[in-house]
RODO-2510 file (C-alpha; in nm, 4 decimals, decimal comma):
residues 586
     n   res          X          Y          Z
     1     m    -1,9898    -2,0115    -4,1640
     2     a    -2,2087    -2,2959    -3,9866
     3     r    -2,1578    -2,3303    -3,6083
     4     p    -1,9937    -2,6492    -3,5233
     5     q    -2,2465    -2,8767    -3,3348
     6     s    -2,1380    -3,0983    -3,0335
     7     p    -2,1419    -3,4536    -3,1445
     8     c    -2,4258    -3,6614    -3,0105
     9     l    -2,4626    -4,0103    -2,8161
    10     s    -2,8245    -4,1056    -2,7608
    11     i    -2,9022    -4,4355    -2,5928
    12     a    -3,2462    -4,5833    -2,5793
    13     i    -3,3451    -4,8414    -2,2728
    14     a    -3,6642    -5,0453    -2,3021
    15     r    -3,7843    -5,3633    -2,1497
    16     l    -3,8048    -5,7044    -2,3357
    17     r    -4,1599    -5,8000    -2,3094
    18     t    -4,0964    -6,1559    -2,4116
    19     a    -3,8049    -6,2352    -2,2062
    20     g    -3,9262    -6,1467    -1,8503
    21     a    -4,0127    -5,8299    -1,6485
    22     n    -3,6473    -5,7661    -1,5581
    23     h    -3,4873    -5,8167    -1,9022
    24     f    -3,3983    -5,4994    -2,0732
    25     a    -3,2279    -5,3793    -2,3916
    26     t    -3,0031    -5,0749    -2,4429
    27     w    -2,8935    -4,9640    -2,7746
    28     v    -2,7554    -4,6458    -2,9485
    29     l    -2,9879    -4,4353    -3,1498
    30     q    -2,7414    -4,1634    -3,2681
    31     a    -2,3442    -4,1742    -3,2423
    32     p    -2,1085    -3,9706    -3,3951
    33     y    -1,9304    -4,2465    -3,6044
    34     p    -2,0741    -4,5253    -3,7939
    35     s    -1,9860    -4,8317    -3,5751
    36     g    -2,0991    -4,6721    -3,2649
    37     y    -2,4564    -4,7833    -3,3171
    38     v    -2,4303    -5,0975    -3,0866
    39     h    -2,6906    -5,3103    -2,8774
    40     h    -2,6808    -5,4751    -2,5406
    41     d    -2,9139    -5,6894    -2,3329
    42     c    -2,9097    -5,6951    -1,9802
    43     m    -3,0928    -5,7967    -1,6550
    44     w    -3,2201    -5,5341    -1,4007
    45     p    -3,0159    -5,6202    -1,0861
    46     q    -3,1589    -5,6549    -0,7434
    47     t    -2,8729    -5,4132    -0,6135
    48     l    -3,0446    -5,1380    -0,8008
    49     s    -3,3716    -5,1914    -0,6639
    50     q    -3,2272    -5,2033    -0,3152
    51     s    -3,0452    -4,8641    -0,3835
    52     w    -3,3531    -4,7053    -0,5105
    53     k    -3,5405    -4,8325    -0,2019
    54     a    -3,2942    -4,6770     0,0245
    55     w    -3,2821    -4,3564    -0,1881
    56     q    -3,6697    -4,3217    -0,1321
    57     e    -3,6363    -4,3798     0,2492
    58     m    -3,3870    -4,1169     0,2583
    59     f    -3,4739    -3,8374     0,0220
    60     s    -3,8522    -3,8696    -0,0256
    61     p    -4,0346    -3,5796     0,1341
    62     s    -4,2262    -3,6899     0,4496
    63     g    -4,5504    -3,8251     0,3949
    64     t    -4,5220    -3,7934     0,0129
    65     i    -4,3494    -4,1193    -0,0778
    66     h    -4,4334    -4,1679    -0,4597
    67     e    -4,5305    -4,5311    -0,4066
    68     l    -4,3418    -4,6232    -0,7054
    69     p    -4,2655    -4,9922    -0,7376
    70     l    -3,9182    -5,0982    -0,6542
    71     n    -3,8880    -5,3536    -0,9150
    72     p    -3,9670    -5,3077    -1,2937
    73     d    -4,2224    -5,5900    -1,2621
    74     g    -4,4283    -5,3592    -1,0138
    75     s    -4,3273    -5,5653    -0,7119
    76     f    -4,1810    -5,4305    -0,3815
    77     i    -3,8620    -5,5678    -0,1882
    78     s    -3,9428    -5,7659     0,1182
    79     p    -3,7666    -5,6455     0,4121
    80     e    -3,5634    -5,9746     0,4573
    81     n    -3,4307    -5,9706     0,1221
    82     s    -3,3104    -5,5845     0,1460
    83     l    -2,9411    -5,5576     0,1434
    84     a    -2,9243    -5,1839     0,1654
    85     p    -2,7501    -5,0474     0,4709
    86     p    -3,0017    -4,9268     0,7619
    87     t    -3,1425    -4,5855     0,6974
    88     p    -3,0396    -4,3375     0,9978
    89     s    -3,3327    -4,2835     1,2234
    90     v    -3,3398    -3,9195     1,1593
    91     p    -3,4975    -3,8679     0,8154
    92     l    -3,4362    -3,5780     0,5752
    93     h    -3,7495    -3,3741     0,4962
    94     l    -3,7962    -3,1292     0,1976
    95     g    -4,0624    -2,8879     0,1190
    96     q    -4,3499    -2,9995    -0,0736
    97     g    -4,5090    -2,8313    -0,3938
    98     g    -4,4834    -2,4930    -0,5696
    99     w    -4,1499    -2,3472    -0,4930
   100     g    -4,1228    -2,5598    -0,1860
   101     d    -4,1358    -2,4588     0,1818
   102     s    -3,9709    -2,1693     0,3428
   103     g    -3,6596    -2,3471     0,3166
   104     k    -3,6551    -2,4903     0,6562
   105     q    -3,5221    -2,8572     0,6787
   106     n    -3,5135    -3,0954     0,9628
   107     p    -3,1708    -3,2116     1,0969
   108     s    -3,0100    -3,4300     0,8171
   109     p    -2,8629    -3,7625     0,8634
   110     p    -2,4815    -3,8222     0,8928
   111     v    -2,3105    -3,6663     0,6037
   112     s    -2,1096    -3,9765     0,5308
   113     y    -2,4298    -4,1957     0,4909
   114     s    -2,6111    -3,9665     0,2510
   115     s    -2,3044    -3,9062     0,0503
   116     r    -2,2230    -4,2804     0,0281
   117     l    -2,5840    -4,3528    -0,0727
   118     m    -2,5702    -4,0813    -0,3593
   119     q    -2,2420    -4,2269    -0,4922
   120     h    -2,3704    -4,5900    -0,4509
   121     m    -2,6876    -4,5278    -0,6482
   122     g    -2,4980    -4,3180    -0,9059
   123     m    -2,2383    -4,5877    -0,9741
   124     n    -2,5102    -4,8870    -0,9924
   125     l    -2,6917    -4,6763    -1,2601
   126     w    -2,3686    -4,6121    -1,4637
   127     q    -2,2460    -4,9649    -1,4540
   128     w    -2,5792    -5,0873    -1,5492
   129     l    -2,6301    -4,8675    -1,8331
   130     f    -2,2675    -4,8320    -1,9745
   131     e    -2,1827    -5,1996    -1,9887
   132     g    -2,0218    -5,4017    -2,2832
   133     p    -2,0572    -5,2414    -2,6205
   134     i    -2,2432    -4,9303    -2,4760
   135     q    -1,9409    -4,8427    -2,2867
   136     g    -1,6928    -4,8819    -2,5691
   137     s    -1,9437    -4,6514    -2,7757
   138     l    -1,9291    -4,4028    -2,5118
   139     q    -1,5369    -4,3885    -2,4788
   140     e    -1,5104    -4,3788    -2,8513
   141     s    -1,7748    -4,0898    -2,8831
   142     k    -1,5909    -3,8905    -2,6019
   143     g    -1,2507    -3,9130    -2,7818
   144     i    -1,4173    -3,7625    -3,1038
   145     a    -1,5701    -3,4780    -2,8973
   146     i    -1,2399    -3,4267    -2,7414
   147     g    -1,0675    -3,4141    -3,0900
   148     q    -1,3084    -3,1606    -3,1922
   149     n    -1,2667    -2,9659    -2,8817
   150     l    -1,6320    -2,9822    -2,8170
   151     p    -1,8504    -3,1317    -2,5169
   152     l    -2,0163    -3,4652    -2,6039
   153     r    -2,3995    -3,4629    -2,5659
   154     v    -2,5361    -3,7737    -2,3948
   155     r    -2,8952    -3,8402    -2,4296
   156     i    -3,0983    -4,1319    -2,2648
   157     d    -3,4573    -4,2143    -2,3990
   158     l    -3,6243    -4,4068    -2,1341
   159     r    -3,8991    -4,6180    -2,2936
   160     e    -3,9908    -4,8014    -1,9847
   161     p    -4,1935    -4,5754    -1,7588
   162     y    -4,0878    -4,7229    -1,4344
   163     l    -3,7206    -4,5857    -1,5172
   164     i    -3,8228    -4,2189    -1,5371
   165     a    -3,8383    -4,1927    -1,1597
   166     l    -3,4758    -4,2742    -1,1155
   167     p    -3,2104    -4,0105    -1,0857
   168     w    -3,0055    -4,0732    -1,3719
   169     e    -2,8500    -3,7455    -1,3360
   170     i    -2,6382    -3,8618    -1,0573
   171     m    -2,4713    -4,1417    -1,2686
   172     q    -2,0908    -4,1486    -1,1977
   173     p    -1,8278    -4,4026    -1,3276
   174     q    -1,6157    -4,3812    -1,0099
   175     p    -1,6209    -4,1844    -0,6566
   176     s    -1,3512    -3,9684    -0,7608
   177     q    -1,5054    -3,8753    -1,0945
   178     p    -1,7817    -3,6162    -1,1624
   179     t    -2,1339    -3,7295    -1,2108
   180     i    -2,2667    -3,7222    -1,5646
   181     s    -2,4781    -3,4192    -1,5351
   182     l    -2,1851    -3,2228    -1,3711
   183     s    -1,9038    -3,3059    -1,6097
   184     q    -1,7276    -3,0497    -1,8288
   185     q    -1,6821    -3,2976    -2,1126
   186     l    -2,0535    -3,4232    -2,1175
   187     l    -2,3775    -3,2393    -2,1683
   188     f    -2,6587    -3,4715    -2,0189
   189     s    -3,0186    -3,4597    -2,0968
   190     r    -3,3197    -3,6888    -2,1358
   191     t    -3,4957    -3,7196    -2,4632
   192     t    -3,7562    -3,9344    -2,6378
   193     s    -3,7547    -4,0413    -3,0077
   194     n    -4,1329    -4,0643    -3,0429
   195     v    -4,1723    -3,6968    -3,1217
   196     e    -4,3219    -3,4393    -3,3710
   197     p    -4,0558    -3,2941    -3,5778
   198     l    -3,9246    -2,9562    -3,4951
   199     p    -4,0022    -2,6595    -3,7447
   200     p    -3,6814    -2,4566    -3,8302
   201     l    -3,5320    -2,2608    -3,5317
   202     h    -3,3293    -1,9666    -3,5620
   203     p    -3,1460    -1,7971    -3,2512
   204     a    -3,3651    -1,5637    -3,1023
   205     e    -3,2361    -1,1735    -3,0629
   206     s    -3,4145    -1,1462    -2,7189
   207     l    -3,5598    -1,3668    -2,4461
   208     n    -3,9303    -1,3079    -2,3952
   209     i    -4,0357    -1,4814    -2,0685
   210     l    -4,3776    -1,5578    -1,9339
   211     l    -4,3714    -1,6116    -1,5644
   212     v    -4,6970    -1,7928    -1,4406
   213     l    -4,7680    -1,8278    -1,0703
   214     g    -5,0360    -2,0918    -1,0141
   215     q    -5,2239    -2,2159    -0,7225
   216     a    -5,0204    -2,2993    -0,4132
   217     e    -4,9838    -2,6391    -0,2644
   218     p    -5,3005    -2,7357    -0,0866
   219     g    -5,2399    -2,7323     0,2868
   220     r    -4,9775    -2,5012     0,3039
   221     g    -4,9087    -2,3073     0,6146
   222     a    -4,9663    -1,9234     0,6795
   223     n    -4,6035    -1,8661     0,6923
   224     s    -4,5407    -2,0171     0,3468
   225     q    -4,4697    -1,7932     0,0290
   226     f    -4,7918    -1,9384    -0,1200
   227     s    -5,0079    -1,9057     0,1627
   228     s    -5,3820    -2,0022     0,1249
   229     s    -5,5189    -1,7332     0,3575
   230     n    -5,7155    -1,4535     0,2344
   231     n    -5,3957    -1,2265     0,1313
   232     g    -5,2493    -1,5326    -0,0562
   233     h    -5,3320    -1,3393    -0,3670
   234     l    -5,1247    -1,0445    -0,2488
   235     q    -4,8419    -1,2588    -0,1361
   236     l    -4,8353    -1,4192    -0,4842
   237     g    -4,8116    -1,0839    -0,6393
   238     e    -4,5283    -0,9921    -0,4135
   239     e    -4,3578    -1,3280    -0,5145
   240     a    -4,4066    -1,2641    -0,8703
   241     l    -4,2399    -0,9189    -0,8474
   242     a    -3,9447    -1,0951    -0,6517
   243     l    -3,8941    -1,3645    -0,9263
   244     a    -3,9212    -1,1245    -1,2119
   245     r    -3,6624    -0,9024    -1,0363
   246     v    -3,4471    -1,2185    -1,0112
   247     l    -3,4805    -1,3100    -1,3686
   248     k    -3,4231    -0,9436    -1,4953
   249     s    -3,1072    -0,8862    -1,2987
   250     a    -2,9634    -1,2280    -1,3950
   251     f    -2,9899    -1,1393    -1,7624
   252     q    -2,8568    -0,7910    -1,7297
   253     t    -2,5463    -0,8773    -1,5142
   254     d    -2,2696    -1,1589    -1,4813
   255     d    -2,1870    -1,3353    -1,1814
   256     s    -1,9794    -1,0570    -1,0427
   257     g    -2,2876    -0,8268    -1,0745
   258     q    -2,1410    -0,6260    -1,3407
   259     y    -2,3285    -0,5234    -1,6515
   260     s    -2,2365    -0,7641    -1,9384
   261     d    -2,1799    -0,6220    -2,2927
   262     i    -2,3158    -0,9689    -2,4356
   263     s    -2,6264    -0,9962    -2,2281
   264     v    -2,9512    -1,0839    -2,3954
   265     p    -3,2293    -0,8199    -2,4277
   266     t    -3,4874    -0,9625    -2,2012
   267     r    -3,8627    -0,8958    -2,1249
   268     v    -4,0544    -1,0682    -1,8340
   269     d    -4,4142    -1,0515    -1,7942
   270     t    -4,6319    -1,2157    -1,5220
   271     l    -4,9567    -1,3933    -1,4862
   272     i    -5,0828    -1,4861    -1,1093
   273     e    -5,3588    -1,7537    -1,0950
   274     p    -5,5013    -1,7049    -1,4485
   275     t    -5,7678    -1,9105    -1,5928
   276     a    -5,6923    -2,1591    -1,8633
   277     a    -5,8280    -1,9105    -2,1359
   278     e    -5,6100    -1,6138    -1,9810
   279     l    -5,3101    -1,8236    -2,0112
   280     i    -5,3725    -1,9556    -2,3746
   281     s    -5,4782    -1,5854    -2,4793
   282     r    -5,1549    -1,4308    -2,3374
   283     l    -4,9407    -1,7016    -2,5078
   284     e    -5,0986    -1,6527    -2,8457
   285     t    -5,1449    -1,2750    -2,8549
   286     q    -4,7558    -1,2150    -2,7268
   287     s    -4,4240    -1,3462    -2,8618
   288     y    -4,2868    -1,5468    -2,5790
   289     n    -3,9840    -1,8136    -2,6092
   290     i    -3,9762    -1,9038    -2,2358
   291     l    -4,2398    -2,0145    -1,9979
   292     f    -4,1763    -2,0411    -1,6268
   293     y    -4,4421    -2,1943    -1,4072
   294     a    -4,4606    -2,2206    -1,0398
   295     g    -4,7452    -2,3754    -0,8590
   296     h    -4,9348    -2,7135    -0,7536
   297     g    -4,9315    -2,9858    -1,0038
   298     i    -5,0021    -3,3626    -0,9622
   299     p    -4,8976    -3,6316    -1,2112
   300     g    -5,1684    -3,8321    -1,4144
   301     p    -5,2302    -3,9578    -1,7605
   302     d    -5,1626    -3,6929    -2,0589
   303     g    -4,9035    -3,5133    -1,8440
   304     g    -5,0953    -3,4587    -1,5175
   305     l    -5,2461    -3,1438    -1,4195
   306     l    -5,1230    -2,7881    -1,3439
   307     f    -5,3546    -2,5907    -1,1148
   308     l    -5,3402    -2,2322    -1,2499
   309     g    -5,6097    -2,1312    -0,9909
   310     p    -5,8359    -2,2449    -0,6980
   311     d    -6,0911    -2,3681    -0,9624
   312     t    -5,9105    -2,4080    -1,2952
   313     a    -5,6474    -2,6684    -1,4233
   314     i    -5,4892    -2,7433    -1,7688
   315     n    -5,3532    -3,0765    -1,8352
   316     g    -5,0148    -3,1397    -2,0084
   317     t    -5,1303    -3,2375    -2,3416
   318     e    -5,3580    -2,9091    -2,3527
   319     l    -5,0725    -2,7005    -2,2718
   320     a    -4,8236    -2,8865    -2,4956
   321     q    -5,0507    -2,7959    -2,7955
   322     v    -5,0651    -2,4217    -2,7133
   323     l    -4,6836    -2,4109    -2,6428
   324     v    -4,5894    -2,5774    -2,9838
   325     r    -4,8541    -2,3563    -3,1742
   326     c    -4,6887    -2,0350    -3,0047
   327     r    -4,3382    -2,1362    -3,0753
   328     v    -4,2283    -2,1646    -2,7057
   329     t    -3,8745    -2,2883    -2,7079
   330     l    -3,8180    -2,3671    -2,3354
   331     a    -4,0773    -2,4382    -2,0710
   332     v    -3,9655    -2,4497    -1,6981
   333     f    -4,1773    -2,6220    -1,4253
   334     n    -4,1517    -2,6045    -1,0493
   335     a    -4,4707    -2,8207    -1,0050
   336     c    -4,4890    -3,1102    -0,7815
   337     w    -4,3334    -3,4179    -0,9773
   338     g    -4,3210    -3,2321    -1,3127
   339     a    -4,0560    -3,4836    -1,4333
   340     q    -4,2237    -3,7955    -1,2631
   341     p    -4,4700    -4,0393    -1,3962
   342     a    -4,8100    -4,1248    -1,2410
   343     v    -4,8456    -4,4774    -1,0820
   344     e    -5,1582    -4,6825    -1,0923
   345     r    -5,2159    -4,9947    -0,8736
   346     l    -5,2519    -5,3360    -1,0894
   347     h    -5,3758    -5,5672    -0,8395
   348     s    -5,5300    -5,4325    -0,5091
   349     t    -5,4574    -5,7691    -0,3406
   350     n    -5,0900    -5,8017    -0,3644
   351     g    -5,0107    -5,4214    -0,3981
   352     q    -4,8471    -5,4623    -0,7585
   353     q    -4,8367    -5,1237    -0,9289
   354     q    -4,6891    -4,9693    -1,2452
   355     a    -4,5827    -4,6415    -1,3889
   356     i    -4,8162    -4,4858    -1,6582
   357     a    -4,6756    -4,4408    -1,9720
   358     r    -4,6689    -4,0915    -2,1074
   359     s    -4,7726    -3,9447    -1,7680
   360     s    -4,4619    -3,7314    -1,7158
   361     l    -4,5276    -3,3674    -1,7906
   362     a    -4,1799    -3,3063    -1,9262
   363     e    -4,2018    -3,6086    -2,1616
   364     v    -4,5488    -3,5063    -2,2844
   365     l    -4,4309    -3,1572    -2,3969
   366     i    -4,1423    -3,3009    -2,5612
   367     h    -4,3391    -3,5469    -2,7602
   368     h    -4,5652    -3,2751    -2,8875
   369     g    -4,2654    -3,0781    -3,0179
   370     v    -4,1577    -2,8558    -2,7557
   371     p    -3,7822    -2,8193    -2,7850
   372     a    -3,6614    -2,8212    -2,4308
   373     v    -3,8555    -2,8866    -2,0820
   374     l    -3,6994    -2,8486    -1,7428
   375     g    -3,8987    -2,9925    -1,4641
   376     m    -3,8193    -3,1192    -1,1037
   377     r    -3,7961    -3,4785    -1,0078
   378     d    -3,8990    -3,3980    -0,6624
   379     s    -4,0263    -3,0931    -0,4623
   380     i    -3,7526    -2,8303    -0,3859
   381     a    -3,7180    -2,5633    -0,1206
   382     d    -3,7747    -2,1948    -0,1865
   383     r    -3,4060    -2,0922    -0,1263
   384     e    -3,2819    -2,3996    -0,3352
   385     a    -3,5353    -2,3102    -0,6268
   386     l    -3,4195    -1,9294    -0,6461
   387     s    -3,0639    -2,0161    -0,6241
   388     f    -3,1197    -2,2486    -0,9243
   389     i    -3,3111    -2,0235    -1,1308
   390     q    -3,0853    -1,7405    -1,0813
   391     s    -2,7736    -1,9439    -1,1892
   392     f    -2,9733    -2,0951    -1,4730
   393     a    -3,0905    -1,7432    -1,6074
   394     q    -2,7338    -1,6051    -1,5722
   395     a    -2,6115    -1,8762    -1,7669
   396     l    -2,8667    -1,8190    -2,0433
   397     a    -2,7855    -1,4569    -2,0352
   398     r    -2,4208    -1,5470    -2,1208
   399     r    -2,5729    -1,7240    -2,4300
   400     m    -2,5026    -2,0875    -2,3210
   401     s    -2,7123    -2,3623    -2,4673
   402     v    -2,9871    -2,4744    -2,2426
   403     d    -2,7966    -2,8219    -2,1488
   404     r    -2,4972    -2,6202    -2,0395
   405     a    -2,6762    -2,3724    -1,8516
   406     v    -2,8658    -2,6444    -1,6424
   407     a    -2,5182    -2,7957    -1,5443
   408     v    -2,3943    -2,4488    -1,4405
   409     a    -2,6951    -2,3994    -1,2251
   410     r    -2,6789    -2,7610    -1,1025
   411     q    -2,3099    -2,7114    -0,9995
   412     q    -2,4291    -2,4012    -0,8204
   413     l    -2,6952    -2,5956    -0,5919
   414     l    -2,4091    -2,8390    -0,5189
   415     t    -2,1718    -2,5808    -0,3998
   416     l    -2,4274    -2,4078    -0,1954
   417     y    -2,5972    -2,7027    -0,0328
   418     g    -2,3447    -2,9844    -0,0435
   419     f    -2,3338    -3,3109    -0,2434
   420     n    -2,5406    -3,5053     0,0289
   421     q    -2,8350    -3,2724    -0,0196
   422     p    -3,0489    -3,3814    -0,2845
   423     a    -3,1080    -3,0343    -0,4157
   424     w    -2,8534    -3,0602    -0,7147
   425     t    -3,0127    -3,4044    -0,8161
   426     l    -3,3729    -3,2615    -0,8651
   427     p    -3,3643    -3,0563    -1,1945
   428     v    -3,4379    -3,2944    -1,4997
   429     l    -3,3904    -3,1515    -1,8555
   430     y    -3,5702    -3,3043    -2,1548
   431     m    -3,4444    -3,2046    -2,4994
   432     h    -3,6095    -3,2726    -2,8237
   433     p    -3,3339    -3,5025    -3,0227
   434     e    -3,3603    -3,2244    -3,2985
   435     f    -3,2768    -2,9410    -3,0763
   436     d    -2,9086    -2,8229    -3,0184
   437     g    -2,9993    -2,6312    -2,6976
   438     q    -2,9170    -2,2980    -2,8306
   439     l    -3,1758    -2,0316    -2,7430
   440     t    -2,9775    -1,7117    -2,8680
   441     e    -2,6599    -1,6739    -3,0774
   442     p    -2,3583    -1,8206    -2,9090
   443     v    -2,0899    -1,5647    -2,7967
   444     d    -1,8386    -1,6943    -3,0519
   445     d    -2,0752    -1,6445    -3,3202
   446     l    -2,1502    -1,2741    -3,2443
   447     t    -2,0408    -1,0190    -3,4877
   448     t    -1,8691    -0,7164    -3,3224
   449     e    -1,9630    -0,4249    -3,5254
   450     l    -1,9833    -0,0484    -3,4639
   451     p    -2,2817     0,1547    -3,5712
   452     l    -2,2576     0,3363    -3,9015
   453     n    -2,2947     0,6822    -3,7297
   454     s    -2,0246     0,6091    -3,4665
   455     s    -1,7787     0,8818    -3,3930
   456     t    -1,4818     0,6619    -3,4230
   457     g    -1,2871     0,6329    -3,7379
   458     l    -1,3768     0,2585    -3,7799
   459     g    -1,7343     0,3038    -3,7467
   460     r    -1,7408     0,5362    -4,0808
   461     l    -1,4777     0,3875    -4,2913
   462     p    -1,4297     0,6014    -4,6044
   463     s    -1,4486     0,3002    -4,8301
   464     s    -1,5635    -0,0567    -4,8552
   465     a    -1,3010    -0,3386    -4,9225
   466     y    -1,3406    -0,6920    -5,0097
   467     l    -1,1535    -1,0185    -5,0569
   468     r    -1,2580    -1,2211    -5,3632
   469     g    -1,1597    -1,5715    -5,4303
   470     r    -1,1245    -1,6439    -5,8018
   471     d    -1,2267    -1,9784    -5,9634
   472     r    -0,9598    -2,1993    -6,0736
   473     p    -0,9827    -2,2649    -6,4373
   474     n    -0,7814    -2,5957    -6,4228
   475     v    -0,9813    -2,7464    -6,1341
   476     k    -1,3033    -2,9340    -6,1668
   477     s    -1,5479    -2,8469    -5,8935
   478     t    -1,9150    -2,8736    -5,8595
   479     e    -1,9121    -2,5290    -5,6301
   480     s    -1,7736    -2,1987    -5,7410
   481     t    -1,4863    -2,0739    -5,5659
   482     n    -1,5620    -1,7115    -5,6734
   483     q    -1,6675    -1,6070    -5,3092
   484     v    -1,6501    -1,2577    -5,1820
   485     w    -1,5775    -1,1649    -4,8322
   486     p    -1,6400    -0,7914    -4,7059
   487     i    -1,3927    -0,6592    -4,4499
   488     r    -1,6308    -0,5301    -4,1899
   489     a    -1,5038    -0,3161    -3,8985
   490     g    -1,1805    -0,2952    -4,0989
   491     i    -1,0316    -0,6569    -4,0421
   492     v    -1,0600    -1,0048    -4,1998
   493     r    -0,8627    -1,3147    -4,0852
   494     v    -0,7539    -1,5766    -4,3164
   495     g    -0,6327    -1,9253    -4,2332
   496     r    -0,7224    -2,3011    -4,2064
   497     g    -0,8916    -2,2918    -3,8890
   498     e    -1,2783    -2,2469    -3,8417
   499     q    -1,2334    -1,9415    -3,6267
   500     n    -1,1313    -1,7466    -3,9196
   501     d    -1,3393    -1,5327    -4,1415
   502     v    -1,1958    -1,6621    -4,4540
   503     v    -1,1359    -2,0419    -4,4144
   504     i    -0,9018    -2,1979    -4,6947
   505     r    -0,8809    -2,5750    -4,6281
   506     e    -0,5490    -2,6252    -4,8075
   507     q    -0,2648    -2,8173    -4,6487
   508     w    -0,0067    -2,5323    -4,7074
   509     v    -0,2344    -2,2886    -4,5364
   510     s    -0,1564    -2,2212    -4,1590
   511     q    -0,4406    -2,2384    -3,8940
   512     k    -0,3960    -1,8581    -3,8491
   513     h    -0,2194    -1,7636    -4,1799
   514     a    -0,2864    -1,3783    -4,2268
   515     e    -0,5122    -1,0929    -4,1666
   516     i    -0,6007    -0,7709    -4,3950
   517     f    -0,6632    -0,4625    -4,1822
   518     y    -0,7442    -0,1056    -4,2137
   519     r    -0,5137     0,1827    -4,0618
   520     n    -0,5583     0,5572    -4,0900
   521     s    -0,3595     0,8367    -3,9096
   522     i    -0,5122     1,0336    -3,6344
   523     g    -0,6914     1,3400    -3,8153
   524     d    -0,6401     1,1908    -4,1636
   525     t    -0,9620     1,1793    -4,3362
   526     e    -0,8901     1,3276    -4,6790
   527     g    -0,6083     1,0651    -4,7703
   528     e    -0,6439     0,7363    -4,9517
   529     p    -0,7579     0,4300    -4,7372
   530     s    -0,4728     0,2261    -4,6320
   531     y    -0,5150    -0,1521    -4,5929
   532     f    -0,2163    -0,3702    -4,4942
   533     l    -0,1519    -0,7525    -4,5197
   534     r    -0,0091    -0,8819    -4,1923
   535     d     0,1370    -1,2642    -4,2257
   536     f     0,1689    -1,4801    -3,9307
   537     s     0,2185    -1,8257    -4,1502
   538     r     0,4777    -2,1008    -4,1811
   539     y     0,5112    -2,0710    -4,5563
   540     g     0,4154    -1,6961    -4,6243
   541     t     0,1756    -1,5291    -4,8705
   542     l     0,2447    -1,4661    -5,2076
   543     v     0,1776    -1,1230    -5,3556
   544     l     0,1646    -1,0472    -5,7346
   545     g     0,3486    -0,7295    -5,8132
   546     q     0,5166    -0,5590    -6,1229
   547     s     0,8022    -0,8282    -6,1318
   548     g     0,5749    -1,1357    -6,0540
   549     w     0,4762    -1,3127    -5,7391
   550     q     0,6797    -1,1870    -5,4337
   551     r     0,6696    -1,3745    -5,0788
   552     v     0,5753    -1,1986    -4,7587
   553     h     0,6585    -1,3668    -4,4554
   554     h     0,6059    -1,2572    -4,1067
   555     q     0,5697    -0,8915    -4,2448
   556     e     0,3380    -0,6135    -4,3215
   557     l     0,2741    -0,4904    -4,6531
   558     l     0,0600    -0,2148    -4,7899
   559     l    -0,2239    -0,3330    -5,0341
   560     r    -0,3456    -0,1547    -5,3466
   561     s    -0,7006    -0,2222    -5,4873
   562     g    -0,6515    -0,4944    -5,7256
   563     t    -0,3825    -0,6812    -5,5547
   564     q    -0,3826    -1,0528    -5,6000
   565     l    -0,2842    -1,3094    -5,3257
   566     k    -0,2025    -1,6592    -5,2782
   567     f    -0,1951    -1,8087    -4,9372
   568     g     0,0858    -2,0530    -4,8581
   569     s     0,1898    -2,1827    -5,2138
   570     s     0,1957    -2,0933    -5,5670
   571     q    -0,0289    -2,3868    -5,6295
   572     g    -0,3029    -2,2126    -5,4061
   573     q    -0,6148    -2,0301    -5,5060
   574     i    -0,5915    -1,6703    -5,6249
   575     f    -0,7584    -1,4061    -5,4129
   576     e    -0,8197    -1,0559    -5,5183
   577     f    -0,8159    -0,7608    -5,2768
   578     t    -1,0499    -0,4605    -5,4018
   579     i    -1,1267    -0,1345    -5,2492
   580     e    -1,4329     0,0557    -5,3469
   581     v    -1,4224     0,4331    -5,2658
   582     p    -1,7635     0,5925    -5,2739
   583     k    -1,8135     0,8654    -5,5320
   584     t    -1,8722     1,2199    -5,3822
   585     s    -2,1431     1,4252    -5,5048
   586     g    -2,0537     1,7297    -5,7181
***
């Protein structure tokens, strides 16, 4: 039975070139219902530029303002036109590059101001994007997802490079409601529709992780974890071991530290300051489905540069080709501005600048066909990065989808460091439009089976039993209904609901209708195998006996091989129960 897919609402945003720099179009690329494909034209409001200016002044690292334009046309806001509230005199500083600094932060401004700034920016972004028919499409899509008891995937395709730098993850409709990236009903990510198609993807049976530690941020102090002193390589080795332990323990235990019986088999290999050739060779000769990279990086054309070592670097396009060729499913980067575009100056006389298209590392990798890429919108402190990685890995170990795992880890950052700190806003997830986010088989899809040599009775059933659907001679159908369901591990569940082993889509069949199970007595290994029908339904189950069809309702009945059944109605399809007892050698 195919796994139900979460409905998806994908929205594109692009600037209208002929109408002026601040005119935009938003339209729905994918919707879960036919009339959801709507279009809306809008202006870029000055209030958003003012909020963005205040955001950068508050939360950008000291001395590393991105110099991104504050308006889509590349211009800046003059001080006399700025309506944003004044920034407190004590700025908030964050670590720079790699895994960030040692986690120390300067005193933060008053909590009330930074919280209000985040809420103000988030609501401005929400109100600008989800306006008019776009808002109606979102609400209708949410209703469809709720009806299916599934989260709604919301993806945005930012076709204007300037917009990539904005913190879309903090969008929220009202102060009392969760942001879009923390909602339980929504799974948020970014995407791009200009992509290479994905090859067929199958859930992995194990997660093979390559952990790469590149060159440290230039100018880091001696107390940094990525020190540039003579013993820096030794410290990188110690850091690699520490990160590997975090990943391995996360994939083996749950949140309470107990070993999980659904954990994914995991292998973690490390490379410390490799050359480009060494990295490519390792990816090509080993089978990895996750790449973790920590180190220095800079934005630029073709995805920027990742500095693998003191004298070696690889650009985003080169890395993308290798990852696609080696079938890496998820790439995680904690490099400087891994999800940010590069900026170029248009006119040196007036200071106009513009973001360079296709310069974000995450976007470049998705464009080439990497299914999922997780980058940081800004630099992040050590302790925050490790907290996020551990929570993210634990969520993947519980077989969550990538976008759900990111939301869980983001919530952990918010819990640990507070809403008014930017840590939870930094991770940016890009998903290929064809990727459902599932790295491994979900928990609900796992088949619980005992090994054949188990010492328990169910592990060595003395027979094989089947439920076989029979074709209806008077019903025309393009598909045969003569399907066979083996009764694995001694039980099979029948009903109209998708959670059953045998799904019968007939109106007289209950959601949880009946089950057929094996029962044997302790010490009884010689007798005939005993299978029973147990009915839970509203209308009962019909069993064909010597005197015709008899109704079993909320009862148990011993089944014999060859017994014919109808579930719910005499007009229903006939199913035949069969037991095959293996022949004993004489």
